[in-house]
N, C-alpha and C positions, 0 to 999 in steps of 0.2 A: 503494499499500500502506500508506504514511502517513497520508497522507487517510481512506482506510478504518481504521485503527486509532485515529485521532480520533474519528471518528465513533463508532465502537463505545464507546471511552469515555466521549465526553458522553451518550450515550443510557443507558449504564447508569446515570451517577450521575443522571440527571435521575429515573429509576423508583426508584432506590433514595433518592431525598430525599423526607423527609417532608415530605406538604402541609401541614401546619401551622407550618413553616417560611417559608411563604410570607405567613402572614397575621400580624398584629397586632391584628385584632379578628372577633368570631365570637359571634352569638348567633343565638338560633332563635326562631321566632315559632310559634304553636299557637292553631288553632282547634277546639273541639272542641263536642259535643254528646252526648247520653244521656240516661238514665232517673235521678231521683230517688226516693229512699225517705226520707219523714221519719222522725224517731225518736220515739216517743211523748209527747204531751204530757199526763202522766198524771193531775198535779193539776188543770189545766184540765178534761179531760173528766169527772173525776169529779164535779167541781161542775156543769158542763154536764149532764151526765146526771142530776143528780137534779133539777133544776130547768126543763130544756128539753126537750129531746128524749133518752130514754134510751138510744136506740139508735145513737145516734153514737159514733163510736170514732175516728178520724181524719181528716184534709185529706186533699182530693184535691190532689196535687202537680202542677207542670208539669213538660215535661225540662228538662233543665239546659242551659244555653249559657254558653261561656266564651270567654276570650282568654285568652294567657300570652305574656309576653316572657321568656328565658332566657339570662342571659349565659355564656357558656363560660369558667369561670377556669382551668380545668386540664382532666387526659383524663377526670378521674373527679367533677370538682366543677362545678355549675351555681347563678348565684343570679340573683333575678330577682323577676316580680311577676305575679300573675293577679288576674283580674274573672270571676266569675260574676253570671249572674242565675237566680232560681228563684223560682217561684210557689208558692201553696198556698192555697185555697180551702175554704169549706164554705157548701153552698145547700141550703136544706133548709123544708118547709112543714109543720105538722103542728098538729093540734087539740088545744086543753084543755078540758076542762069544770071547773066549780068551783061553789060552793052559797055563796049571798048569799040573807040574810033566808030563809033556808028556801024557796028556788027556785033552779033549776037553770040555770045559763047557762053559755055559750060563747065560747070566743075562737078565731081562727085567727092563729098565727104563722107569719112568714117570717125568717129569719136566713140571713145575708149579711156574710159574713168572707169577707176577702181581705189575705193577705198576701204582699208582695215583701220579697225579701232581695238584697241587692247586694255579697257580698264582696268587698274588696280586701284582699288576701295579700303580703306581702313573702314567699317562698320559697327554701328552699335544697334541692338536690336532691343526690343521690351515684349514679352510673352507675360500678360497680364495672370495667365490661368496654366497651371502646370496640372494637364492631364491627357490621356491618351490621345484625344483629338483635340488640336490647341489653336488659337490663332496669332500672330505675331505681325509686328511692324518695326520697320529700321530703316536709319538712314544711313548716308557712306559720304566721304568724300576722299580724294586722292588724284591720281593723275590717270591721264588715257596716252598709250603709245599710237602713233598717228600715222599712218602712211598712207599719200593720196599720188597716184600716178596718173596721169592724162595724156594719152598718144592719140595724134591724129593724122588720116591717110589723106594725102589729097592727090586727084587725079584730074587735069584741068585741060583743056583743047586750046588754051591760050598761052601762049611760049611764054610770055611775059608776066605771067602773074605772080604776085606778090605773096598768096598764099599757098605755104609748100609743108610738105610732111613733116611733122616736128614733135618732140616731145616738149609739151606744153609747160608741163610741172611735175616732176618727181622730188617730193618732200616726205622728210622721215622727221616727224619732232615731235614732243610732247606737252602736253595742256593739261589745265587743271578740268575734274571731273566731279559729278555730284549724283547723289540718287536718293530717289525714296521709294520705297516698296512694301509691301504687303504680301502676306500670304495666310495658308492653312497646313499644318503638319497632322498627318494621320497616321497616328503611331501604329506598329505592327503587333505591340504588346502594351498590355495594362498597365504595368510599370516603366515609366520609361527610364529608356537608359540602360536597360537590364539586358540587352541583349546587342550584337555585334550590327545587326541589320536595324535602323530605327524605325524611319518614316518615311510615306509618299509627300513629299512637300507638292502645294501648288500656291503658285507667285506670281505677283503683278509689281511692275514697277516702272518707272521713269527714269531715266537717265540722262543728265544734262553734259552735254560735251562742250567745254569752252573754246570753241576752234574755229578760230579765223583766219585767212590766207590769202596771199595777193595771187588767187587762181588765175588771173587774166591777163597779170603784168608782161608774162613773155609772148602776147600775141600783139602788142600794142604795134610793133614793127610790121605786124601783117595786114594791117588795117588803115586807110586813109582817107577821111580824118580819124581819129584815133577815139572812141567813147571815151565820154566824160568819165564812167564810173571805175574803167578798170585797172584805174592806180590807186584804188581801195583794197581794202580787205572784206572778204565776205563769209559768213558764217555759212560753212558746208559740212553737211550733214548732222547739224545741230544735237540731236539726240535723238534717242528712240524709248518706244515703249514695248517691254518685254512681257508676254504671257507663258509662263515657264513650268514644266514639271520636272522633280527630280528624285531625287532619294538623300534619303539622310544615315551614315554609320556613327555609332557609338565609338568613342574612343576614351578610356578610362584607366586609371589608376588607383588599385584599391589599397588602402592603408592594412598592411600585413601585421602590424603588432598586436 
């Protein structure tokens, strides 16, 4: 009877003891992918539509791929970093007609613009409720590695055409970036953190890229007269909305004392 009572007491204490008391380190690693929706590069396309293809209004965007590592500071706060990859492009071919010396000429133009963005952010999250299915909100700030390449191919039947095939811009720079996001974690286990495979994550957010570049400056020698706005900087692919789905994995170290 004494042994039975001892076993009952020991079992009850083990069940009631919070899982967190066994841990001295807890983190979550996340991988995710989803759709990216570019915000409008309004001023850039206003100029582009005036001197190139007037029917183009937006870049084509690749899916978003990302990784995040979040350290659990308390029941409701997490801190960490995230890395994303998203690409954007504009590829098109069109014909232009022009008059020189009272004669009609034409040129075929092929434009290929490729933009790569890799935001690296420090993030902070608030998750008000610690349960199997829980929501969270977060903010982030950091830098974005930016690569912009614009190649243009020209074929003209006017031998003295000042428009010629060239690489208009090849820029690799780092710019500031900011993010706000929210999501839901659907835990695979009732006790959060008890298994290596953690949760299914559904997330939505907006990433603002502070990216301004002199994208038209190298074209000024190919146009006469030179458009007034081509000596200023333009916001190119200034941000994106992401709708993502991913998985989280628990990384923990238990106190062995």
